[in-house]
Every structure is written in C-alpha cells, then in structure tokens.
C-alpha positions in Angstrom: -26.1 -8.9 24.4 -24.1 -12.0 23.4 -20.6 -11.9 24.8 -17.6 -13.9 23.9 -14.1 -14.0 25.4 -10.9 -13.8 23.3 -7.2 -13.8 24.3 -5.6 -10.5 23.4 -2.1 -9.1 23.4 -1.2 -5.8 25.1 2.1 -4.2 25.6 3.1 -3.2 29.2 4.6 0.2 28.6 5.3 0.8 32.2 7.6 -0.8 34.7 5.9 -2.7 37.4 6.4 -2.7 41.2 8.3 -6.1 41.0 11.0 -7.4 38.8 8.5 -9.8 37.3 6.4 -6.9 36.0 8.7 -5.9 33.2 7.8 -3.9 30.2 6.8 -6.0 27.3 4.1 -8.0 25.7 1.4 -9.6 27.9 -1.6 -11.7 27.0 -5.0 -11.4 28.7 -8.5 -12.6 28.1 -10.9 -9.8 26.9 -14.7 -10.0 27.0 -16.2 -8.7 23.8 -19.9 -7.8 23.2 -20.9 -9.1 19.8 -23.4 -6.2 19.4 -20.7 -3.6 20.1 -17.8 -5.0 18.1 -17.3 -5.0 14.3 -14.7 -6.1 11.9 -13.7 -3.1 9.7 -12.3 -4.0 6.3 -10.4 -0.9 5.3 -8.5 -0.2 2.0 -8.3 -3.9 1.0 -7.9 -2.8 -2.6 -7.4 -5.2 -5.5 -3.6 -5.3 -5.8 -3.9 -6.5 -9.5 -1.2 -8.4 -11.3 2.4 -7.2 -11.0 2.9 -7.0 -14.7 -0.2 -4.8 -15.3 1.2 -1.7 -13.5 4.9 -2.2 -12.9 5.4 1.4 -11.7 2.9 0.8 -8.9 4.7 -2.5 -8.1 8.0 -0.6 -7.7 6.5 2.2 -5.6 4.2 0.1 -3.3 6.5 -2.4 -1.7 3.9 -4.4 0.3 1.7 -5.5 -2.6 3.3 -9.0 -2.7 2.5 -9.5 1.0 -1.0 -8.1 0.5 -1.8 -10.6 -2.2 -0.7 -13.5 0.1 -2.9 -12.2 3.0 -5.9 -11.7 0.7 -5.6 -15.2 -0.7 -4.7 -17.1 2.5 -6.1 -15.2 5.4 -9.1 -13.2 4.4 -11.4 -16.0 3.1 -11.2 -18.2 6.3 -11.3 -15.3 8.6 -14.3 -13.6 7.0 -16.1 -16.9 6.8 -15.7 -17.4 10.5 -16.8 -13.8 11.3 -19.9 -14.1 9.0 -20.7 -17.5 10.4 -20.7 -16.0 13.9 -22.9 -13.1 12.7 -20.4 -10.5 13.9 -20.9 -7.2 12.0 -18.6 -6.6 9.1 -18.2 -3.1 7.8 -16.2 -1.9 4.8 -14.4 1.4 4.4 -13.2 1.2 0.9 -13.5 4.7 -0.4 -10.5 7.0 -0.3 -12.6 9.8 1.2 -13.1 13.4 0.1 -10.1 15.5 -0.9 -8.9 17.6 2.1 -9.9 21.2 2.1 -7.3 23.7 0.9 -5.8 25.1 4.1 -2.5 26.6 2.9 -1.1 28.8 0.2 0.1 26.8 -2.8 2.7 29.0 -4.3 5.6 28.1 -6.7 7.9 27.2 -3.8 5.2 24.8 -2.4 4.8 23.1 -5.8 8.6 22.8 -6.3 9.0 21.2 -2.9 6.2 18.7 -3.5 7.7 17.8 -6.9 11.0 17.2 -5.3 9.4 14.9 -2.7 7.6 13.0 -5.5 10.8 12.6 -7.5 13.1 11.5 -4.7 10.9 10.0 -2.0 7.6 8.6 -3.3 6.5 7.4 -5.8 9.3 8.3 -8.2 8.8 10.1 -11.5 9.1 6.9 -13.5 6.3 5.3 -11.4 3.9 8.3 -11.1 1.7 7.4 -14.1 1.1 3.8 -13.0 0.3 5.0 -9.4 -2.2 7.5 -10.8 -3.8 4.8 -12.9 -4.1 2.6 -9.9 -5.7 5.3 -7.8 -8.2 6.1 -10.6 -9.4 2.5 -10.5 -9.6 1.6 -6.9 -11.8 -1.4 -6.2 -12.2 -3.9 -3.4 -10.2 -7.1 -3.8 -12.3 -10.2 -4.7 -11.6 -11.7 -1.2 -12.7 -8.5 0.5 -15.9 -7.8 -1.5 -18.8 -6.9 0.8 -21.3 -9.7 1.2 -25.0 -8.9 0.8 -26.2 -6.7 3.6 -22.7 -5.5 4.6 -22.4 -1.7 4.5 -19.8 0.1 2.5 -19.0 3.4 4.2 -17.5 6.3 2.2 -16.2 8.7 4.9 -15.1 8.9 8.5 -18.4 10.7 9.3 -20.4 8.0 7.6 -18.6 5.3 9.5 -19.0 7.1 12.8 -22.8 7.7 12.2 -23.3 4.0 11.2 -21.5 2.8 14.4 -23.3 5.2 16.6 -26.8 4.3 15.3 -26.0 0.6 15.9 -24.2 1.0 19.2 -20.8 -0.2 17.9 -17.9 1.1 19.9 -15.0 -1.4 19.1 -13.6 -1.7 15.6 -11.2 -4.5 14.6 -9.2 -3.3 11.6 -8.1 -5.6 8.8 -6.7 -4.4 5.5 -3.7 -2.4 4.3 -1.6 -0.9 5.6 -1.4 -0.9 9.4 1.1 2.0 9.8 -0.3 4.1 6.9 -4.0 4.0 5.7 -5.4 2.0 8.7 -3.7 4.6 11.0 -3.9 7.9 9.2 -6.5 7.9 6.4 -10.0 9.2 7.0 -11.7 6.6 9.3 -8.4 5.2 10.4 -7.4 4.6 14.0 -6.3 8.2 14.7 -9.7 9.5 13.6 -11.8 6.9 15.3 -9.9 7.0 18.6 -10.5 10.7 18.8 -14.2 9.9 18.5 -14.1 7.4 21.4 -13.7 4.1 19.6 -11.5 1.2 20.7 -9.4 0.3 17.6 -7.9 -3.2 17.5 -6.3 -5.4 14.8 -5.5 -8.9 13.7 -1.9 -9.0 12.7 -2.2 -11.9 10.2 -4.8 -9.9 8.3 -2.7 -6.8 7.7 0.8 -5.7 6.8 2.8 -2.5 7.0 4.7 -0.2 4.7 8.3 -1.2 5.2 11.7 0.3 4.3 14.3 -1.6 2.3 16.1 -2.4 5.6 13.0 -3.5 7.5 11.1 -5.5 5.0 12.8 -8.9 5.6 11.8 -8.9 9.3 8.8 -6.6 8.9 10.0 -4.4 11.7 7.7 -1.5 10.8 4.7 -3.9 11.3 6.1 -4.9 14.7 6.3 -1.2 15.7 2.7 -0.6 14.3 1.4 -3.5 16.4 3.1 -2.1 19.5 1.4 1.3 18.7 -2.0 -0.4 18.5 -1.5 -2.2 21.8 -0.4 0.9 23.7 -2.5 3.6 22.2 -5.6 2.3 20.4 -6.9 -1.1 21.4 -5.9 -4.8 21.4 -4.0 -7.2 19.1 -5.9 -10.5 18.5 -4.2 -13.3 16.8 -6.2 -14.8 13.9 -6.2 -18.3 15.5 -7.4 -17.0 18.9 -10.1 -14.8 17.3 -11.5 -17.5 15.0 -11.5 -19.9 18.0 -13.3 -17.3 20.1 -16.0 -16.8 17.4 -17.1 -20.4 17.9 -18.8 -19.2 21.1 -21.2 -17.2 18.9 -21.7 -19.6 16.0 -25.2 -21.0 15.9 -25.5 -24.7 16.7 -25.5 -27.0 13.7 -29.0 -27.9 12.4 -30.1 -31.5 12.8 
C-alpha cells in the first residue's frame, strides 16, 4: 500500500532516564499507510451569520473561530487531501437519541432546567439554539465531494472503516474537546473500537471558558489529551507537505 511519512507531535508524559528526557512535547516522523488512513470531517456545521440567531451566538462561544477556520483552513487542506486521493469521510449527523436509561421524575426535570438556565445555553438563548439544531447542515467548505461517504452513526462509521481496512482517523471539525471527543463517532467511541484518532490543530477549535478564550487554553489541553491518549497531532503545514508524496505526477 502507498505509504507516506509525516512529522507528528506527541507529548512525553513520563520522565525519562536522563535529564534530557523531560516531560513535554516531542516531534517524530510517523509512517502512514494511505489505504489505512482517512480524514474524518466531523460536525463541521454551517455556523450561519451572527445576526441570524443571536441566541446561538451568545451560547456557542467558538463560532467566530469556526468561521475563520472554515474559510481559511478547510479549502486548501481538503484540496490537498483530495489531490493526494486520501480518503475523506464525513460524520455530520448528530446521531440517534440515547436510550432512556434513568427515571425522569420531577426532581430530574427541575435539575435539568436549572442547568439550562444557569450553565448552558441560558433561557434567553434556548429558542435560537433549538432552531440551529433543527436545521443542522454541513458548512459550504465542508460539503462532501462526489463519492465521499456521509456516515450517520458510530456503527456506520465503524462498519465503513472495517470494510475498507481503515484504522487511523484524522479528525477535523468542531469542537475538539466536545463533539470530536464525546459525540457518537468521536475519539472516545472510536478508540474503544481500536482506532488511532489524530487531529490537525489548525482545522479545529475547542469550547473555551471566558478566562481561557484569549489564549485558547482548553484547546491546548485537548491537543495534549489527543497526543497522550488517542493518536498524533499533525500540523497543517507538515501534513499538506507530506501529502505531496502521494500526489500523482503532473500530466505532460
């Protein structure tokens, strides 16, 4: 199978035998099999215009960053991936509602209402958030190209990858410490099924708190988590450069 090498970042979580082997970020070349590796575009929803649903804008703090990533990063990155004929998969459906596994009594409903009012999304924002979820669609820059599969569940994603021998998923989309981690088909699910789960930091963002947004500290923590627990962190520049090893020669 065609292989290509790409520099990757990992986080050395352990102390080494010498003083030089400190904990921290390290870079190393990784050999990837183009038949076993796929880009997974996950939850790259159309963020819409800020003025259309102001309640969603107030509740989902990363939308401004997502718009910038979709306009500046997704087009050249996906063009390089498609030009190298690396598989691109799309997991854009929110997935089936979870089965009812607990008693939903009056106390449960009151506690959930309190969380919605004081934590997320806020009573004044709920209607706009509900409208956004009712009309989820892929962003224009993340629309599947002809022949690229759109998967609708974790099981469908797993089945598709198994049938094609894919064992390494490189996640791009939103958000790294939320949907890409915890939603059906996210890294937690797919690691449990044996997959290596990596990411490209420029092609994702994280849900931040008011005191972390300026420095994107939650994203930094999420990248550390990927590097220690799930897979590799590939910079966009390194990855696009590595894909040139797979690109077909120009026609004469």
